N, C-alpha and C positions, 0 to 999 in steps of 0.2 A: 439717151434712152435707146433701147433695142426692142423690136417686136412690140411696139406700143403705138396707140393711135396718134399720139403727139408727134412721133417720129415721121409718120406719113403726112400728117398735117403740115409739118415744116417742109418736107420734101416738095409736095405738090403746090403749095402756095408760093414758095420761093421760085419754083419753076414757072408758074403762071405769071408772076410778077416780072421775072426776067424776060420771058417771051414777049411781054408787052413793052419792053424797053424801060421798065421801072428799075432804077439801080437798087440792087438787093445784095446784101452781104450775109453769109451764113457762117456761123462758128459752130462746129460739131466735133465730137470725139473722132479720133483717127481709128475707125473700125472698118472692116471690109464692106459692110452694107452701105455706109455713108459714101465711101469712095466709089463704089459701084454705081450708085445713083447719080452722083454729081460729075463723074468723069466725062460724060458726053454732054454736059450742060454748061458750056462756057459763058452763057448769059447770066449765070449766077456766080458771083465772086465767093468762092468757098475757101475757108480757112479750117485747118484741122489742128487739133491739139492732142497730145498723148493722154489717154485715159489714166486716171490716177485716183487717189482717195478724195473724199468730198472737199476738204479744205483746199487741196491743190487745185481742184476744178474751180472753186470759187475765186481763187487768186488769179488763175489764168483768164477766166471770163471777165473778171473785173478789170484786169490790166488791159485787155483787148478793148473793152468798152471805153475806158478812160483815155485811150490813145487815139481814138477815131473821132470823126465828125459825122454825126448821125441826125436824121430827121426824127427817128423814134427807135426804140429798142423793144423788140417783141420777144418775150421769154416764154418758152414752152417747157412744160414739165413741172412737177411738184417735188420739193425736197430741198435740202440744204444747198445742193448743187445749183439750184435755180435762183439763189440770192445773188444780187449784184451789189458790190460795194463801190460806190461812185466817189470820184474826186469832186472837189467843189466846182471845178470848171465844167463838169459834165452833168451837173444836177439840173440844168435847165432842159435837158433832153428827156422827153417823157418815156417812162417805162410802161409798156402795155403787157399785162400778165394774162396769159391764156389758161383757162381751166376747162378740161373736158371731163373731169371727174374729181371727187374728193376721196383720195385713198384712205383717209382717216375713217371712212365709213365702211371699210371692208371688215365684216364681222369676224373673219378667220384670223385677223391680225391680233397679236397680244395687246394687253392694256398699255404697256409702256410705248410700244411702237405707234399705237393709235394716238396716244397723248402727244408724242413727238410730232406726228403728222398734223394733228390739229393745231399745234403751236406754229409750225412752219407755214401752214396754209394761212393762218391769220397774219403772220409777218409779211407774207407775200401780198396779201390784200391791202395791208397798211402801206406798203412801199410803193405800190403802182399808182400811176396817174391815169391809167385807162385799163379796160378789161375786154377780153373776148371770152364768152361763156357759151358752152355747147348745149346747155339745157336750161329750162325754166327754173328748176330747183337751184342750180348754180347761180343764175342771175339773181334770184330772190335772196339767196344767202349773202352774196357779195353786197347787194344793195342794203341789206339790213346792217352790215358791218361798216359800210361806207355810204351813208345817206346823202353825202355831198356829191356823189359821182355823176348823177344826172345822165346826160347823153354821151358821156365818155365810156359807156359800156355797150358793146355790140353783141347781140345774140348771134353766134356763129356756129351752127351745127357742124358735125363732121361731114365727110362726103366720100366719094369714090373717084378713082381715076378712070376717065372715059377711055384712055388708051389701054388700060388693063381689062376693062369689062367688055371683052370682045368674044363672041361665041365662035368656037371652031367646030364646023359641021362634022369634021372627021372624028373628033373626040366625042361629040354628041352621039353620032352613029354607033361608035364602039360601045359607049355606055348603055345605049338602048338594046344593043345585041346581048350584052351581059345580063341585062334585066330579063331577057327572054319573054317579053310580053307582060311581065308583072309591073303593076304601077309602082312608082318610086316616091316615097316620102323622104325628104332630105333635111338633115340638120348639119350646119357648118359651124365648127368651133374648135378651139383648142381642147385637147384631152388632158385636162389638168385638174387636180383636186380643188383648185381655186373655184372652178365652175361645177362643183359636185352636185349642187341642187339641180342645175339644168341637165346634167348628164344622167343623174338618177331618174329624172322625169322621162328622158328619152328611153332609158332601159325599161321603165314602167310602161311606157307606150308600146314598146315592142312586145312586152309580156301580154298586154291586153289584146293586141292585134293577133298574136300567135294563138291565144286562147280562143278568140272568136273565129279562127280559121280563115283570117283575111289572107288574100293572095298578095297583099302589098309587101314591098321590101323597104325597110327603113334603113337608109344609108347615113352613116355618121362620117362626115368628111372632116378630117383634121388630125394632126399628130400632136404629140406632147409627151411629157415624161411619165405620165400615169396611164399609158395605153394598156399595159398588161393588167393593171389594177382594175380598170373598168371592163376589160374583156372577162376577167374572172367574175365580176359582179353580174355581167350579162349571162355567163355560163350558169351561175348559181340560180338565176331567175328563170332558166330553162326557156329561152326565147327561140330556140331552134335556129333556122336560117332566116328568121324575120329581120334580124338586125345584122348589118354588115359594117364592120370597121374598115373604112377605106384607107385610113392613114393620111399622112401629109400630102397635100396637093399644092402645087405652085399657084401663087396668087393669080397668075395669068390664065389659069385653067378653071378657076372657080365659076366663072360665068357659064362655061360649057357644062359643068356638073349641075348647075341649077337649071339650065335650059333642058337638060335630059330628064329632070324630075317633073312630076305632076303637082306636088304639094311641098311647100317649105314649112318647116316646124321651128318654132322659137319660144321655148319656155322662158318667161321673163317675169318672175314674181316681184311683187311690189315691196322689196326690202329697201332699206335706206340707201345702199350703194346703187342699186338699179335705178332708183328714182333720181339719183344725182347725175347719172351718166347718159351719154348719147352713143349707143353702140354702132360701130361701122357696119356690123352685120345687117342691121335693119335696112341700110341704104343699098347694100348688095342685094338683099332680098327684093326690095322695091324695084331695083333696076332689072331684075330677072323677070318681072311681070308674071309671076306665078301666084296662086292663092297662098296666103300665109295664115297659119294657125298659131296664135300667140296669146299672151295675157294683155289685158287693157291697162298697160302700165307706162307712165312717163313718156319719154320721147319716142318710144316705139309706137305707141298708140297715136301720138301727135302726128307722126309721119304717115302711118298707114291709114289712119282714119277708119272709115267704114268699108274700106276695101279688104280688111283682114277679118278673120273669124276669131272671136275671143272666147276662151274657156276659163272656168274658175280655177284659180291657182291650185296646183297639186292634185287635180282631179283627172287621173289618167283615163278613166272611162269616158269622161266628157271630151278629153283631148282626142281619143281614138274616134269617137263619133263625129267630131267636127272635121277630122282629117278625111273621113269617108264622105262627108258632105262636100268638102272642098274638092275632092276627087271628082265628084259628080258635076261640078261647075268648071273644071279645069279646061275643058275644050273651048277654044275661042275666048279665053279669059282676058280681060283688060282691067288693070287696076286704076287707070286714069291718072297716074302720076307721071308727069313729063320727065323723061330721062335727063334732060339738060339741067333740071333743078337739083339733081342729085350729085352733081359733079364739082370737082375742085375749081373749075373755071367759074362756076356760079358763085362759089364762096369768094374767089378772088375779086369778082365784081363787087360783092358786098363790102369786103374788107378795104379795097382800094378807095371806094367812094367814101366810106366812113373816115378813113385816114385823111383823104383830101379835104373833106368838110371841116377838119380840125387843123388843117395846115401841117399835118404830120407825114405827108407823102412827098417824097422828092420828085422833082420834075423828070418826066420820062426822057430818055435819050432817043432822039429821032435818028 
């Protein structure tokens, strides 16, 4: 996987386990991102394989699994590449399948692709002896298909890296100078037609703010293949300079961009896919400790609780009004969400304890 929540989940949990002396081996494709992350982490035993077609990946992963001695096998990702074909000697080792979304629920995918994804998701559910699930929806779906699973399922939300979520006062100062005294409403996300509903809502918000004569600047932080497409949409909506497309920002700088804003915006309608997933963005927003305006949907609402302001889906007028209300309460704001609970170290605590309770965790190296 590349540029996917599961990729970072694998990165940071493996790193946390290794730092604690827990023996951990990672098998990942030989791509630049993977090498860059693990090169300075000798406490993680990392193996790389050359990326290829799906069947070749299945063969390589299965061969690797069958040659080793493991306490458990944790599989991240959904698709044919995530299947593991085990030899008879390795079948006593539990497979733990991680789900942070069901891609079969993505409405923009065609019928046959969604049918294939539903099929492979069910095969993965049937194969595993344990599960980590990022949302209540995923947990309930897995339990309905595997009523025998009992306590071999762990609710494990996504998280953020404490090392990456660091505010740089120099960047914050520069961004505030650029704003020239105008309040900033911020949206962070990939500029991709896959998220067209959310991005259209951001453009609609800019249109309402511009029409109302608001002094606020709506910043859209994120790059993607469809940047020009959405810029053209914004131009057609005649939003003036209310909406600013910032473009791609390094992950390490996102905390500074959020700190420089007064209000964070997150359209998150209650469609099937959103209900199934646990977006990392919500945890970044919570860590920023800024008022958030969003929809009362799924894991986003579960995380933010009553600290967020919720508007009816696709109601740009209500969204704009709540952004203005959030601005009024932004000074001295506290969302009451402890930062430590949002980090991968906290998830590592949960995961390692759950594994230990089932005798699936190897002994730590002292």
